[in-house]
SESEBA-843115 format. One record per residue (C-alpha): residue in one letter; residue number from 1; x, z, y. Coordinates in steps of 0.02 Angstrom, whole numbers, plus 32768, in hexadecimal, padded with zeros to 4 digits. Each point is the difference from the previous one (the first is absolute). Example, Ala and Ser with C-alpha at 12.3 -4.5 7.8 and 13.67 -1.06 7.14 Angstrom:
PT, r, k, east, up, north
PT, A, 1, 8267, 8186, 7F1F
PT, S, 2, 8045, 7FDF, 80AC
This chain:
PT, r, k, east, up, north
PT, X, 1, 8000, 8000, 8000
PT, X, 2, 8089, 802F, 807B
PT, X, 3, 8060, 7F5D, 7FE9
PT, X, 4, 7F5F, 7F9C, 8010
PT, X, 5, 7FD2, 805C, 80A0
PT, X, 6, 80AC, 7FE4, 804C
PT, X, 7, 7FF2, 7F45, 7FDD
PT, X, 8, 7F4C, 7FF4, 803C
PT, X, 9, 8025, 8068, 809B
PT, X, 10, 8093, 7F92, 8030
PT, X, 11, 7FA0, 7F60, 7FE1
PT, X, 12, 7F69, 803D, 8063
PT, X, 13, 806D, 8033, 8092
PT, X, 14, 803E, 7F4E, 800C
PT, X, 15, 7F52, 7FB6, 7FE7
PT, X, 16, 7FAF, 8070, 8082
PT, X, 17, 8087, 7FD5, 807E
PT, X, 18, 7FD1, 7F49, 7FFA
PT, X, 19, 7F4A, 8003, 7FC9
PT, X, 20, 7FB1, 800E, 80AC
PT, X, 21, 804F, 7F5F, 803B
PT, X, 22, 7FF1, 7FA5, 7F5A
PT, X, 23, 7F52, 7FB5, 8017
PT, X, 24, 7FEE, 8006, 80BD
PT, X, 25, 8031, 7F7A, 807C
PT, X, 26, 808B, 8034, 8077
PT, X, 27, 7FBF, 804B, 80A3
PT, X, 28, 7FFC, 7F8B, 8094
PT, X, 29, 8065, 8080, 8063
PT, X, 30, 8026, 80BB, 7FFD
PT, X, 31, 7F68, 805F, 803E
PT, X, 32, 7FFD, 80A4, 805F
PT, X, 33, 7F7F, 8070, 7FAC
PT, X, 34, 7FC4, 80AC, 8037
PT, X, 35, 7FB7, 8071, 7F77
PT, X, 36, 7FA2, 809A, 803B
PT, X, 37, 7FBD, 8096, 7FA1
PT, X, 38, 800E, 8091, 807C
PT, X, 39, 7F85, 8060, 7F92
PT, X, 40, 8048, 7FEF, 7F52
PT, X, 41, 8039, 8051, 7F5F
PT, X, 42, 808D, 7FD8, 7F8A
PT, X, 43, 7F89, 7FA1, 7F8F
PT, X, 44, 7FC4, 7F93, 8091
PT, X, 45, 80B3, 7FE0, 8035
PT, X, 46, 8024, 7FD0, 7F4B
PT, X, 47, 7F81, 7F74, 8012
PT, X, 48, 8051, 7FC2, 80A0
PT, X, 49, 80B5, 8006, 7FC6
PT, X, 50, 7FFB, 7F7C, 7F76
PT, X, 51, 7FB6, 7F83, 807A
PT, X, 52, 807A, 8033, 808A
PT, X, 53, 8093, 7FEA, 7F8A
PT, X, 54, 7FC2, 7F59, 7FBF
PT, X, 55, 7FE6, 7FBE, 80B0
PT, X, 56, 80AA, 8041, 8035
PT, X, 57, 8050, 7FA9, 7F6A
PT, X, 58, 7FBB, 7F5D, 8046
PT, X, 59, 8058, 801C, 80A5
PT, X, 60, 7F72, 804C, 8065
PT, X, 61, 8020, 8093, 8074
PT, X, 62, 7F93, 8095, 7FD6
PT, X, 63, 7FDC, 809A, 806A
PT, X, 64, 7FA1, 8087, 7FA0
PT, X, 65, 7FB4, 8099, 8054
PT, X, 66, 7FBF, 8091, 7F98
PT, X, 67, 8000, 80BD, 7FE9
PT, X, 68, 8081, 7FF4, 7F75
PT, X, 69, 80BC, 8015, 8007
PT, X, 70, 805C, 7F58, 7FF5
PT, X, 71, 8030, 7FCD, 7F4F
PT, X, 72, 8038, 7F4B, 8008
PT, X, 73, 80AC, 7FC1, 8031
PT, X, 74, 7FCD, 7F49, 8008
PT, X, 75, 8058, 7FAE, 8094
PT, X, 76, 7F60, 7FA6, 8034
PT, X, 77, 7F93, 809D, 8001
PT, X, 78, 7FF8, 8083, 808A
PT, X, 79, 7F9D, 809C, 7FD2
PT, X, 80, 7FBB, 806B, 808E
PT, X, 81, 7FB2, 80AD, 7FF8
PT, X, 82, 7F97, 805B, 8081
PT, X, 83, 7FC0, 80A7, 7FBF
PT, X, 84, 802D, 802F, 7F4E
PT, X, 85, 7F99, 8052, 7F79
PT, X, 86, 8070, 8099, 800E
PT, X, 87, 7FDB, 800D, 80BB
PT, X, 88, 7F45, 7FEE, 7FE2
PT, X, 89, 7FFC, 8079, 7F6D
PT, X, 90, 8068, 807C, 8063
PT, X, 91, 7F7D, 8011, 8089
PT, X, 92, 7FAF, 80AB, 7FFE
PT, X, 93, 7F52, 7FB9, 7FE2
PT, X, 94, 8036, 7FAA, 7F5E
PT, X, 95, 8073, 8084, 7FB7
PT, X, 96, 7FD1, 803B, 7F53
PT, X, 97, 7F7E, 7F78, 7FE6
PT, X, 98, 7FF2, 7FA7, 7F5A
PT, X, 99, 7FA8, 7F63, 7FC7
PT, X, 100, 7F9A, 8073, 7F90
PT, X, 101, 7FB9, 8065, 8092
PT, X, 102, 7F73, 7F87, 802A
PT, X, 103, 7FC6, 7FCC, 7F53
PT, X, 104, 7F60, 8066, 8013
PT, X, 105, 7FD5, 7FA6, 80A2
PT, X, 106, 8060, 7F5B, 800F
PT, X, 107, 7F9F, 7FC6, 8099
PT, X, 108, 8032, 8099, 8064
PT, X, 109, 80B6, 7FEB, 7FD0
PT, X, 110, 7FF8, 7F48, 8028
PT, X, 111, 7FC1, 8020, 80B0
PT, X, 112, 8066, 809B, 802B
PT, X, 113, 80A9, 7FD9, 7FB1
PT, X, 114, 8008, 7F42, 8007
PT, X, 115, 7FA7, 7FFB, 80A7
PT, X, 116, 807B, 807B, 804A
PT, X, 117, 8098, 7FA1, 7FBC
PT, X, 118, 7FC0, 7F5D, 8049
PT, X, 119, 7FE2, 8057, 80A6
PT, X, 120, 80B3, 8044, 8002
PT, X, 121, 8048, 7F54, 7FD9
PT, X, 122, 7F95, 7FAD, 8085
PT, X, 123, 8037, 8083, 8080
PT, X, 124, 80B9, 7FEF, 7FDA
PT, X, 125, 8028, 7F51, 7FBE
PT, X, 126, 8010, 7FA4, 80A5
PT, X, 127, 8060, 808F, 8051
PT, X, 128, 809B, 7FDE, 7F96
PT, X, 129, 807F, 7F97, 8061
PT, X, 130, 802A, 7F91, 7F6B
PT, X, 131, 7F46, 7FDC, 7FE5
PT, X, 132, 7FEA, 7FD6, 80B8
PT, X, 133, 8094, 7F8A, 7FF3
PT, X, 134, 7FB8, 7FB3, 7F61
PT, X, 135, 7F58, 7FE4, 8054
PT, X, 136, 8053, 7FB3, 8099
PT, X, 137, 804B, 7F77, 7F93
PT, X, 138, 7F6A, 7FE6, 7F8D
PT, X, 139, 7FF1, 7F4B, 8036
PT, X, 140, 80A7, 7FDC, 7FAB
PT, X, 141, 7FAB, 8012, 7F57
PT, X, 142, 7FB2, 7F6C, 7FA5
PT, X, 143, 7F8D, 8071, 7F9C
PT, X, 144, 7FC2, 80B4, 7FFE
PT, X, 145, 7FD5, 8050, 7F59
PT, X, 146, 7F9C, 80A3, 8002
PT, X, 147, 7FCA, 8078, 7F77
PT, X, 148, 7F44, 7FE4, 7FFB
PT, X, 149, 7FC5, 80B4, 7FF1
PT, X, 150, 8010, 808D, 8081
PT, X, 151, 8074, 7F99, 8070
PT, X, 152, 7F94, 7FCD, 8093
PT, X, 153, 8083, 8056, 806C
PT, X, 154, 8070, 7F68, 7FE1
PT, X, 155, 7F80, 7F82, 8040
PT, X, 156, 804C, 7FF1, 80AF
PT, X, 157, 8091, 7FA6, 7FAB
PT, X, 158, 7F85, 7F85, 7FB2
PT, X, 159, 7F9E, 7FD9, 809F
PT, X, 160, 801A, 7F48, 802E
PT, X, 161, 8074, 7FEA, 7F6A
PT, X, 162, 7FF0, 7FAC, 7F57
PT, X, 163, 7FEB, 808D, 7F85
PT, X, 164, 7FD1, 8029, 7F4D
PT, X, 165, 7FE2, 809F, 7F9F
PT, X, 166, 8037, 8046, 7F59
PT, X, 167, 7F72, 805A, 7FA7
PT, X, 168, 806D, 8081, 7FA9
PT, X, 169, 7F67, 804E, 7FAC
PT, X, 170, 7FBA, 7F5C, 7FC1
PT, X, 171, 7F5C, 7FB5, 8039
PT, X, 172, 7FB4, 8063, 808F
PT, X, 173, 7F47, 7FD5, 8012
PT, X, 174, 8006, 8030, 80B9
PT, X, 175, 8090, 7F8A, 8022
PT, X, 176, 7FB2, 7F79, 7F93
PT, X, 177, 7F66, 8006, 806E
PT, X, 178, 806E, 7FE4, 8099
PT, X, 179, 803E, 7F61, 7FAD
PT, X, 180, 7F4C, 7FC6, 7FEE
PT, X, 181, 7FF3, 802C, 7F48
PT, X, 182, 7F8A, 8092, 7FE6
PT, X, 183, 8014, 804A, 7F52
PT, X, 184, 7F64, 8021, 7F99
PT, X, 185, 7FE7, 80BB, 7FDE
PT, X, 186, 7FA1, 7FD3, 7F62
PT, X, 187, 80A7, 7FE7, 7FA8
PT, X, 188, 8091, 8011, 807B
PT, X, 189, 8049, 80B1, 8009
PT, X, 190, 8021, 8058, 80A3
PT, X, 191, 80AC, 8044, 802C
PT, X, 192, 7FE8, 80B3, 7FCB
PT, X, 193, 7F8F, 8006, 7F67
PT, X, 194, 7FE1, 7F9A, 7F65
PT, X, 195, 7F6F, 7FF3, 7F88
PT, X, 196, 7FFE, 7FB8, 7F50
PT, X, 197, 7FBF, 7F4F, 7FF6
PT, X, 198, 7F78, 7FC8, 7FFF
PT, X, 199, 7FC8, 806F, 8090
PT, X, 200, 7F5F, 8060, 7FE6
PT, X, 201, 7F7A, 7FFF, 8087
PT, X, 202, 803F, 80A9, 803E
PT, X, 203, 80B5, 7FC1, 7FFF
PT, X, 204, 7FD0, 7F68, 8067
PT, X, 205, 7FA4, 8069, 807F
PT, X, 206, 8090, 807D, 800D
PT, X, 207, 8080, 7F72, 800C
PT, X, 208, 7FA0, 7FA7, 808A
PT, X, 209, 7FE9, 80A3, 805F
PT, X, 210, 80B9, 802C, 7FF0
PT, X, 211, 8035, 7F54, 803E
PT, X, 212, 7F8E, 8009, 8097
PT, X, 213, 8028, 80B6, 8026
PT, X, 214, 80BD, 7FEC, 7FF7
PT, X, 215, 8002, 7F62, 806B
PT, X, 216, 7F94, 8052, 8086
PT, X, 217, 805D, 80A6, 7FF3
PT, X, 218, 80A6, 7FA8, 801B
PT, X, 219, 7FC2, 7F96, 808F
PT, X, 220, 7FA4, 808C, 805B
PT, X, 221, 8066, 809B, 7FD8
PT, X, 222, 80B4, 7FC8, 7FE8
PT, X, 223, 801E, 7F60, 8062
PT, X, 224, 7FC3, 8040, 80AB
PT, X, 225, 8084, 808A, 8001
PT, X, 226, 8089, 7F81, 7FDA
PT, X, 227, 7FBE, 7F8C, 8088
PT, X, 228, 8001, 808F, 807D
PT, X, 229, 80B8, 8024, 7FE0
PT, X, 230, 8030, 7F48, 8002
PT, X, 231, 7FA5, 7FE6, 80A5
PT, X, 232, 807D, 8077, 8052
PT, X, 233, 808A, 7F83, 7FDA
PT, X, 234, 7F9C, 7F5C, 7FFE
PT, X, 235, 7F6C, 800D, 8079
PT, X, 236, 7FD6, 7F47, 7FEF
PT, X, 237, 8006, 7FFA, 7F43
PT, X, 238, 7F62, 7FB6, 7FB0
PT, X, 239, 7F9F, 8068, 7F84
PT, X, 240, 8058, 801D, 7F5A
PT, X, 241, 7F70, 7FAB, 7FA6
PT, X, 242, 8019, 7F62, 8068
PT, X, 243, 80BA, 7FFE, 7FD6
PT, X, 244, 7FD9, 8023, 7F49
PT, X, 245, 7F92, 7F66, 7FF4
PT, X, 246, 8092, 7F8F, 802E
PT, X, 247, 806C, 8023, 7F67
PT, X, 248, 802C, 7F61, 7FA3
PT, X, 249, 8015, 8035, 7F4B
PT, X, 250, 800A, 8097, 7F8E
PT, X, 251, 8076, 801A, 7F6D
PT, X, 252, 7FA1, 8072, 7F89
PT, X, 253, 8057, 8075, 7F87
PT, X, 254, 7F88, 7FDA, 7F73
PT, X, 255, 7FEA, 7F9A, 7F61
PT, X, 256, 7F65, 7FE4, 7F93
PT, X, 257, 8055, 8044, 7F64
PT, X, 258, 800D, 80AC, 8050
PT, X, 259, 7F69, 8001, 8072
PT, X, 260, 7F77, 7F7E, 7FF7
PT, X, 261, 7FE5, 7F4C, 803A
PT, X, 262, 7FBE, 7FEB, 80B0
PT, X, 263, 7FB9, 7F6F, 8063
PT, X, 264, 808D, 7FDF, 807B
PT, X, 265, 801E, 7F8C, 8094
PT, X, 266, 809A, 7F8F, 800D
PT, X, 267, 8053, 807D, 8077
PT, X, 268, 7FE9, 8092, 7F87
PT, X, 269, 8094, 7FF1, 7F89
PT, X, 270, 801F, 8073, 7F6B
PT, X, 271, 80B6, 8034, 7FEB
PT, X, 272, 7FEB, 809E, 7F9A
PT, X, 273, 809D, 8041, 7FAB
PT, X, 274, 8082, 7FBE, 807A
PT, X, 275, 8066, 809C, 7FDB
PT, X, 276, 7FF4, 7FF2, 7F42
PT, X, 277, 809E, 7FCA, 7FA4
PT, X, 278, 8048, 8003, 7F50
PT, X, 279, 804E, 80A3, 7FC7
PT, X, 280, 80BA, 801C, 801B
PT, X, 281, 8078, 806B, 7F9C
PT, X, 282, 7FDC, 80BA, 8016
PT, X, 283, 807F, 8085, 8034
PT, X, 284, 805D, 8039, 7F64
PT, X, 285, 7FBD, 80B2, 7FFA
PT, X, 286, 7F4C, 7FC6, 8011
PT, X, 287, 8019, 7F73, 7F84
PT, X, 288, 8048, 807A, 7F80
PT, X, 289, 7F6C, 8073, 801A
PT, X, 290, 7F82, 7F75, 7FE6
PT, X, 291, 8055, 7FB2, 7F6A
PT, X, 292, 8019, 80AB, 7FB2
PT, X, 293, 7F43, 8011, 7FF3
PT, X, 294, 7FFC, 7F93, 7F65
PT, X, 295, 7F58, 7FBB, 7FC8
PT, X, 296, 7F9C, 8087, 8059
PT, X, 297, 802B, 7FB8, 80AA
PT, X, 298, 7FFD, 803F, 80B3
PT, X, 299, 7F7D, 802F, 8081
PT, X, 300, 8029, 7FDE, 80B7
PT, X, 301, 7FAD, 806E, 8085
PT, X, 302, 8007, 7FD4, 80B9
PT, X, 303, 7F86, 8015, 8090
PT, X, 304, 8057, 7F82, 8070
PT, X, 305, 8050, 8016, 80A9
PT, X, 306, 7F6F, 8051, 805E
PT, X, 307, 7FE5, 8096, 7F8C
PT, X, 308, 809F, 805C, 7FD2
PT, X, 309, 7FFD, 8068, 7F62
PT, X, 310, 8001, 80A7, 805A
PT, X, 311, 7F67, 7FCC, 8066
PT, X, 312, 7F9A, 8007, 7F5F
PT, X, 313, 7FA4, 80A8, 7FFA
PT, X, 314, 8056, 807D, 7F8D
PT, X, 315, 7F69, 800D, 7F8C
PT, X, 316, 800C, 7F46, 7FD8
PT, X, 317, 80BC, 8005, 7FE9
PT, X, 318, 7FEB, 808C, 7F82
PT, X, 319, 7F83, 7F98, 7F9D
PT, X, 320, 807C, 7F70, 7FF1
PT, X, 321, 8090, 8074, 7FD0
PT, X, 322, 7F98, 8045, 7F71
PT, X, 323, 7FBB, 7F55, 7FCF
PT, X, 324, 80AE, 7FB4, 7FF3
PT, X, 325, 8035, 8093, 7F93
PT, X, 326, 7F7C, 7FCD, 7F81
PT, X, 327, 8038, 7F4A, 7FF7
PT, X, 328, 8086, 7FB6, 7F91
PT, X, 329, 8028, 7F78, 807F
PT, X, 330, 8089, 8015, 8081
PT, X, 331, 7FCC, 8006, 80B6
PT, X, 332, 8055, 7FC2, 809F
PT, X, 333, 7FB0, 805E, 8091
PT, X, 334, 8028, 7FC9, 80B1
PT, X, 335, 800A, 80AB, 8053
PT, X, 336, 806C, 802B, 8095
PT, X, 337, 8025, 80B8, 7FDC
PT, X, 338, 8021, 8075, 7F6E
PT, X, 339, 7F6A, 802C, 7F96
PT, X, 340, 800B, 809A, 7F90
PT, X, 341, 7FB6, 8009, 7F52
PT, X, 342, 801D, 7F4C, 7FCC
PT, X, 343, 8012, 7FD5, 7F49
PT, X, 344, 809A, 7FA4, 7FC0
PT, X, 345, 7FA5, 7F5A, 7FF4
PT, X, 346, 7FEE, 7FF1, 80BE
PT, X, 347, 8080, 7FB4, 8078
PT, X, 348, 7FE9, 8020, 80BA
PT, X, 349, 8046, 7F82, 807B
PT, X, 350, 7FEF, 7FF6, 80BD
PT, X, 351, 8018, 7F43, 7FFB
PT, X, 352, 7FC2, 7F86, 7F7E
PT, X, 353, 801D, 7F43, 7FF4
PT, X, 354, 7F49, 7FE9, 7FD9
PT, X, 355, 7FFA, 7F48, 7FD0
PT, X, 356, 8099, 8013, 7F91
PT, X, 357, 7FAE, 8094, 7FA8
PT, X, 358, 7F58, 7FA8, 7FEC
PT, X, 359, 8058, 7F67, 7FBC
PT, X, 360, 8053, 805F, 7F71
PT, X, 361, 7FA4, 7FE3, 7F5A
PT, X, 362, 8009, 80B9, 7FD1
PT, X, 363, 7F95, 8036, 8096
PT, X, 364, 7F50, 8019, 7FBB
PT, X, 365, 7F9B, 8044, 8093
PT, X, 366, 800F, 8009, 80BD
PT, X, 367, 7FAB, 8099, 804D
PT, X, 368, 7FDA, 7FBF, 80AE
PT, X, 369, 7FA2, 8025, 80A1
PT, X, 370, 7FBB, 7F4E, 7FF3
PT, X, 371, 8053, 7FBC, 809B
PT, X, 372, 7FE8, 7F45, 8007
PT, X, 373, 80B9, 7FD5, 7FF7
PT, X, 374, 8020, 8077, 7F6F
PT, X, 375, 7F6B, 7FB7, 7FA4
PT, X, 376, 803F, 7F4F, 801C
PT, X, 377, 80AA, 8034, 7FBC
PT, X, 378, 7FAF, 804F, 7F66
PT, X, 379, 7F9C, 7F62, 7FDE
PT, X, 380, 8098, 7F91, 801E
PT, X, 381, 8064, 8066, 7F81
PT, X, 382, 7F6D, 801A, 7F87
PT, X, 383, 8001, 80BE, 8007
PT, X, 384, 7F57, 805A, 7FE7
PT, X, 385, 7FCC, 807F, 8085
PT, X, 386, 7FBB, 80AF, 8006
PT, X, 387, 7FB4, 7FFC, 80AE
PT, X, 388, 7FEE, 8095, 8074
PT, X, 389, 7FCA, 7FBC, 80AB
PT, X, 390, 801C, 8076, 8092
PT, X, 391, 7FBB, 7FAC, 809D
PT, X, 392, 7FD7, 7F5D, 8058
PT, X, 393, 7FF0, 7F5F, 7F9C
PT, X, 394, 804B, 8051, 7F65
PT, X, 395, 7F51, 802A, 7FBD
PT, X, 396, 7FD2, 7F48, 8005
PT, X, 397, 80A0, 7FCF, 7FA5
PT, X, 398, 7FE5, 808A, 7F7E
PT, X, 399, 7F53, 7FBC, 7FDF
PT, X, 400, 8049, 7F54, 7FE1
PT, X, 401, 807F, 804C, 7F88
PT, X, 402, 7F77, 8052, 7F9A
PT, X, 403, 7F86, 7F6F, 8008
PT, X, 404, 8083, 7F83, 7FC4
PT, X, 405, 8043, 8077, 7F7A
PT, X, 406, 80AC, 8009, 804F
PT, X, 407, 7FF6, 80BB, 7FE3
PT, X, 408, 7F99, 809B, 8022
PT, X, 409, 7FCB, 804D, 80A5
PT, X, 410, 7FFB, 80BD, 8016
PT, X, 411, 7FC7, 806E, 8090
PT, X, 412, 8073, 8088, 8042
PT, X, 413, 7F78, 8084, 8010
PT, X, 414, 7FCC, 7FE7, 7F4A
PT, X, 415, 80AF, 8009, 7FB4
PT, X, 416, 8027, 806E, 7F6B
PT, X, 417, 8099, 8002, 7F91
PT, X, 418, 7F97, 7FC2, 7F6F
PT, X, 419, 7FB9, 7F70, 8065
PT, X, 420, 80AE, 7FC7, 8036
PT, X, 421, 8044, 8007, 7F4F
PT, X, 422, 7F69, 7FA9, 7FB3
PT, X, 423, 8001, 7F76, 8084
PT, X, 424, 80B9, 7FDC, 7FE8
PT, X, 425, 7FED, 7FFC, 7F43
PT, X, 426, 7F6A, 7F8D, 800F
PT, X, 427, 8062, 7F84, 806B
PT, X, 428, 8098, 8005, 7F8D
PT, X, 429, 7FA0, 7FF5, 7F5B
PT, X, 430, 7F74, 7F87, 8030
PT, X, 431, 8043, 7F4E, 8007
PT, X, 432, 7F75, 7FC3, 8073
PT, X, 433, 8058, 8042, 809B
PT, X, 434, 80A5, 7FAC, 7FD8
PT, X, 435, 7FA8, 7F5E, 7FD0
PT, X, 436, 7F95, 7FFD, 809E
PT, X, 437, 808F, 801E, 8078
PT, X, 438, 8071, 7F86, 7FA3
PT, X, 439, 7F7B, 7F79, 8012
PT, X, 440, 7FF1, 8027, 80BA
PT, X, 441, 80BE, 7FFA, 8010
PT, X, 442, 8003, 7F4F, 7FBA
PT, X, 443, 7F77, 7FCD, 8079
PT, X, 444, 805A, 8053, 8091
PT, X, 445, 80A6, 7FAA, 7FDC
PT, X, 446, 7FB6, 7F54, 7FD8
PT, X, 447, 8004, 7FB2, 80AD
PT, X, 448, 8040, 7F56, 803D
PT, X, 449, 8072, 8056, 807D
PT, X, 450, 8034, 80B4, 801D
PT, X, 451, 7F99, 8067, 807A
PT, X, 452, 8096, 8007, 8076
PT, X, 453, 8014, 7F42, 7FFE
PT, X, 454, 7F47, 7FEE, 8028
PT, X, 455, 800D, 807D, 808E
PT, X, 456, 8099, 7FA8, 8048
PT, X, 457, 7FAA, 7F57, 7FF8
PT, X, 458, 7F64, 8039, 805D
PT, X, 459, 8063, 8065, 8080
PT, X, 460, 8066, 7F66, 802D
PT, X, 461, 7F63, 7F92, 7FF5
PT, X, 462, 7FA9, 8064, 8089
PT, X, 463, 8097, 7FEC, 8071
PT, X, 464, 8014, 7F45, 7FDA
PT, X, 465, 7F4A, 7FE0, 802A
PT, X, 466, 7FF4, 806C, 809D
PT, X, 467, 7F8B, 8080, 7FB6
PT, X, 468, 7FAC, 7F8F, 7F7F
PT, X, 469, 7F5B, 7FFD, 805D
PT, X, 470, 7FBB, 7F83, 7F83
PT, X, 471, 7FFD, 808A, 7F7C
PT, X, 472, 7F8E, 8072, 8064
PT, X, 473, 7F49, 800F, 7FD4
PT, X, 474, 7F7F, 7FD7, 8088
PT, X, 475, 7FAE, 80A1, 7FC9
PT, X, 476, 807F, 805F, 806A
PT, X, 477, 7FA3, 7FCA, 809D
PT, X, 478, 7F54, 8031, 7FC2
PT, X, 479, 7FA6, 80A2, 8029
PT, X, 480, 7FB9, 8068, 7F72
PT, X, 481, 7F53, 7FBD, 802B
PT, X, 482, 803C, 7F4D, 7FF2
PT, X, 483, 806E, 801E, 7F66
PT, X, 484, 7F74, 8049, 7F99
PT, X, 485, 7F82, 7F84, 8046
PT, X, 486, 7F95, 808E, 8041
PT, X, 487, 7FC7, 7F9A, 8097
PT, X, 488, 7FD6, 7F6C, 7F90
PT, X, 489, 7FA3, 8071, 7F86
PT, X, 490, 7F9C, 804B, 808F
PT, X, 491, 7FD2, 7F53, 8041
PT, X, 492, 7FCE, 7FC9, 7F50
PT, X, 493, 7F98, 809D, 7FE7
PT, X, 494, 7FAB, 7FE8, 80A8
PT, X, 495, 7FDE, 7F49, 7FD6
PT, X, 496, 7FBC, 8030, 7F55
PT, X, 497, 7F94, 8087, 804F
PT, X, 498, 7FBB, 7F85, 8080
PT, X, 499, 7FE4, 7F7E, 7F78
PT, X, 500, 7FA5, 807C, 7F90
PT, X, 501, 7F93, 8039, 8091
PT, X, 502, 7FD8, 7F4B, 802C
PT, X, 503, 7FD2, 7FDE, 7F4C
PT, X, 504, 7F92, 8099, 7FFE
PT, X, 505, 7FAA, 7FC8, 80A1
PT, X, 506, 7FE9, 7F50, 7FBB
PT, X, 507, 7FBD, 8041, 7F5A
PT, X, 508, 7F87, 8073, 805A
PT, X, 509, 7FC1, 7F6F, 806A
PT, X, 510, 7FEB, 7F94, 7F66
PT, X, 511, 7FA7, 8090, 7FA9
PT, X, 512, 7F8F, 801C, 8096
PT, X, 513, 7FDB, 7F45, 800A
PT, X, 514, 7FD4, 7FFA, 7F47
PT, X, 515, 7F97, 809D, 8007
PT, X, 516, 7FAF, 7FC5, 80A1
PT, X, 517, 7FDA, 7F57, 7FB3
PT, X, 518, 7FAF, 804E, 7F67
PT, X, 519, 7F98, 8075, 806C
PT, X, 520, 7FC3, 7F6F, 8069
PT, X, 521, 7FD6, 7F9A, 7F65
PT, X, 522, 7F9A, 8090, 7FB8
PT, X, 523, 7FA2, 8019, 80A3
PT, X, 524, 7FD4, 7F47, 8005
């Protein structure tokens, strides 16, 4: 296995270095591209980076702004930071908070925590000298690329510019409507929840209500505060909704094999899995640990970058410690501190090369928070999942995992040691999970070009064709009344009502004439 992995890893390194250019025409010239995600996470930045690197490899100059510390040393990429997660988390109002704190009332957490973070970013972003300088030379850029969700604060850069978005969370029904493509709540999931297909009547009602509520909540409760702060710097800036309608194209982090098929417009392009790659050789100590498991295999446990191990409440940690003690499999647990009471079959690590672990044939189960990127990696590497969603869109992804038999979904508040052990054994011993995710992996990988190649093509396409206006739906310019034909339906209903009334009047007259004629005949 080791020799094979060394050979495959070396070969893939060479292939990946040239693959992006292999099937694409050479760019007409080096472009200057600005990528913005002032409100971001590591996972969102991990969607941006593969595209940034691929564009940079083709000679384009990339400037990337985020909350994350710079990680690339590519000569054509400049990474900028404004606030950092450490600075935000260190504020007194956020100290001691965990992603688990608002599980009982997600809406309250959404408004108070996220709303406050967006307010802080809006208040501070354009006060930084390097951001002011960047804004002053925004017209130097051929294209602006913005993270589609929670980043309205970056819209001043997009005003009067050609710009696209990256939908890091996949299809967003709210954004899709802005493109003139309203998703049907009868089968399309909203961002935060998922229901098993086919939707029941109650599910359809709840889904439609959630879609309408969230869109209106965002527009009426969150956007006005951002606009108020931006107006202090840009008093003549149009409304954010007006700027939003002028985006040219969206690159969506989705694929039907993992989510579901959608009706999409030409300027809605699926590029899900840009970050996915073949496994490389593991560090020696970790490789020895995995291969020493024999036929029983290994379980990998990680809650991603937004929920560190010690943020998990102690009562849940204790359940996993005891559950792992009862298993014969070895466990790699991504955990940043010491954890007393562990059994000998558990390895703690503060850093894990996740895709390289998932790609090892001895890894049987991935215990995951069901983040979209982690789920895509699990499907890519054919590793079944025990899903434990914590917040946000993870519940929707966990529902997909269970519905498609990629694994089993559990709920934190219902956890017991027995449930954890039984669920892991069910996934390991029941072949349907491995078969289902292996089938999806084949579907996910079977594409005419890589997701990165597709993203590069359409990014350059929008620049070459000055915004690609020919791809935009006329529905963008319609009001809701026009889009859903409400005015036409009202006119038709009025016309039908008038017609029916006329028919009734005519029939009454005919009836009266007939009755009157008979009465006259009898009297004669």
